[in-house]
N, C-alpha and C positions, 0 to 999 in steps of 0.2 A: 460743802454740806448739801447744796442743791443737787449736785451730781450724784451724791450718795443716795439721796432721796429718789432720784430718777431710777437708779438701778434697783432700789428697793421696790418701787412701784412696778418695775418691769417683771418682778417675780410674782405678781398677783398675790400679795401677802394674805388677804382675807381668804382666798381659795386654799392656799397652802396651809393656813392655820386650821381650817375645817378638815382638811385631809389628815393633818397631824393628830387632831383630836380622834378621828376615826381609827388611825393607826395605833394610837395610844390605848384606845379601848380594846383593840385586838390583842395588844401586848398583855394588858391586865387580865383579860378573860382567858388567856392561854395558860396561865399558871395560877395555882392556888395561893401562893404567897409571892410577893415581889422580892426576888433574890437580890437584884442590884439595880437601883435607880440610875446609877451612872451608866450601866450597860444600856438601859432603855433610852437614856438621853442621847448616847452616841448613835444608837440606831435611828432615833428621830432626826438627828442632825443629818445623817446620810440620806434618809428619805426626803427630808426638807430640801436639801440641795438639789436632788434629782427632780422633785416636783417643781421647784423654782426654775430649773433649767427648762422643763417642758413648757412652763408658763411663758418664759422669755422667748422660746422658739415660736410658740403660738403667736405672740405679739409681733415678732419679726415677719412672719408669713402673712399675718392679717393686717399689717400696718396701713395699707391703702384703704381697705374697707373700714377699719377702725376710725380713720380720719373723717369719714362721712357719716358716722353714727353718733348720736348724742350721748349714748351710754359709754362710748369708748374714745371719743375725740380728745379727751384730756389725758390720755395715756402718754408716756414719755416719747414714743416714736412719732405719733401724729403731731405732737407739740414741737418736735424738732429738738428736744432736749438730749437725745441720743441718736447716733447714726445706726443704720441697720448693721453695718460692719462691727461696730463696737458692741452692740447688743448681741450679735451672733457669737462673737468671741467670748463674751461674758457667759452666755448660756452654755457654750461648750465647756468652758473652764469649770463652772460650778457643777455641771453634770459629771465631769470626770472626777472632781473632788468627792461628790456624793457617792458615786459608784465605788470609788477607791475605799472610802470609809466603810461602806457595807462589806466589801470584799475582805479587807484586812481585819476589821474589828468585830464583824457580825457573822455572816455566813454567805456562801456563794449563792444559795437558793434565793435569799432575800435580794441580793444584788441583781440576779437575773430577772426576778419578778418585777423589781423596781424599774429596771431598764426597759422591760417589755411594756410596762405601763407608760413610761416616758415616750417610747416610740409610738404606742397606740394613740396617745393624745396629741403629741406634738406633730406627728407626721401623718399617720393613717387617718385620724379624724380631721385635723386642720387642713391638710392638703387635699385629701380625697373625699372623705365621707361628708364633710360639712357642705360641700357644693355639689354632691353627686345624688343625694337622695333625701327626701323628707323624713326618712327614718334614721337620719344621721345621729340624733341624740340617743335613740334606742341602741343602735349598733355600737356607736362610739362610747356609750355610757359605761361599758365594761372597764375601760381604762380608769375612769374616774371612780369606779366602785372598788378598786383594788386595795386602798389603804388598810382596811382591817386585816386582809390577808397578809400584807407586808408586815404589819405589826406582829401578827400571830407567828409567821414564819421566822421572824427575827428572834423570837424566844425559843421556838420548838424545832426550827430547821425542818419543818414538815408543812405539807399542804393538808390541813385538817378539814374534815367536813363541816365542823362548826364554823370555821373561818369562812368557808365558802357560803354558808348560810348568811353571814353578815354581809358578804359581797352581794348576795342575792337581794337583800333588803335595799341596799343603796342602788343596785342596778334597776330595780322596779320603781324606786322612788324618783330616779332621775328624770324620766319623761314628763310626768305631771309637774314636777318642779320647774323644769326648763320651758315646757310648753306654755305654762302660765306667763312666764316672762316674754316668750315669743309672741303671744297674743298682744301684750302691751306694747311691744316693739315691732309689730308686724310691718308697718310702713317702712321702717329703716331696713329691715331684712329684704323687703321687696325691692327697695331702691338699689340694693347691692346684688340683687338676683341670687340671694342665698335661699335655697329651697326649704325653709323651715315649714313645718306642717301648716300653720295658719296661712302662709303665702300660697302653698300649692293646693291645699284642700279646703281652705276656708276656716273661719273662726268657729262656726257651729260644729263642724266635724272635729276640730281640735278640742273643743270643750267636751265633746262626747268621749274622746280618747282619754282626756284627763280623768273623767269620772270612772271609766273602765279600768284604767291603770291604778287609780286610787282604790278601787274595789279589790284588785289583785294584790295591791300593797297591804290592804287590810288583812287578807288571808295570809300572805307571806309573813307579816309581822307577828303572827301568832305561832309560827313554826318553832321558834326557840323554846316556847313552853311545851309544844306538842312533843318535841324530841327530847325533852327533859334537860335542855341546856340551861333553862332558867325556871324560876318559880312564880309564885302567885303575885309578887310585887311587880314583876315585869308584865305578867298577863294583864293585870288591872291597868297598868300604864299604857300598854300597847292598845288595849281596847279603847281607852279614853282618847289617846292621841290619834289613833286611826279613825275613830268616829268623828273627831273634830276636823281632820283633814278631808274626810268624805263630805262633811257638811260644807266646808269651803268650796269643794269641787262642784257639788250639786248647786250651791248658790251661784257659782260662776256660770254654770250651764244655763241657768234661767235669767241671768243678768245681762243687761245691755251696756253696763258701765265698765269700761276698761280698767277702772281703778280696782274693781273686784279681782281682776287678773293679777294685779300687783299685790293685793292683800293675800291671795292664794300663794303666790310665789314667796312672799315674806314668811307666811306661816309654815311653808314647807321647810324652810331653813330651821325654824325652831323645832319642827317635828323631828328631823333627823338627829339633831343635837340631843333632844330630850329622850328619844327612844333608846339611844345609845347610853345615855346617862342612866336610864332605868335598868338597862342590862347590867351596868357596873354596880349600881346600888344593890340590885337583887343578888348578884354574884357574891359580893363581899358580906352582905348581911347573912346569907345562907351559910357561908364559910365560917362566919363569926359565931 
């Protein structure tokens, strides 16, 4: 049972769950009526296996730095619960299973997009971008923003502009979300020579970037209403949520308390969940 739990934690389940929620939203928004929940479930299983594979590969590559950071030192590899070899084999196996499910039961486009997302996060971001530039989160955020597109393409077998708009929302949300955490964990990143923005450019500059990105997010969050993808319910929700996020960001900018960085980070998680929920509610109420 302990071994199973270790493999489960290797998959970063909380991250995968959030990705699946975003993918599921993409699925539901892609069609006016839900044709088959079993089909959606199979697609989510395939996406989940690939996402878990990427998470496991990330932990294998980062195992040494994870061992020296408080946030990550309790992961299975730093604790010695799994070997790097076993974790690598597990990651490869579930990645192959996930891609196979998508190819056989869903469509080739979704499989290719999911594999591209896996490679982007597990290899391009983790091996290169993370240690190459303070803009690692901005550039690498595209892989993490893919789930709504994966969900949408699994239903329509197309790359739809509306799906790309959902990707854009997550893409712009990612920097202020992660930079807030990076401020709180600045010393740990500095210790491992990981060039996160607070380490390379200072906390004040990072706070300013958080405010600026949150303003951009405010604008981007209104686009689904502007392009007639959603209605008034979503508009009101987006205005309220984005205003609250901007409040947190501005408060963080003027604060000297690192706890405010963690509060901003935690709110950002609620933000992305609630704004996608608002899209769903608006979509089905209008259809109803």
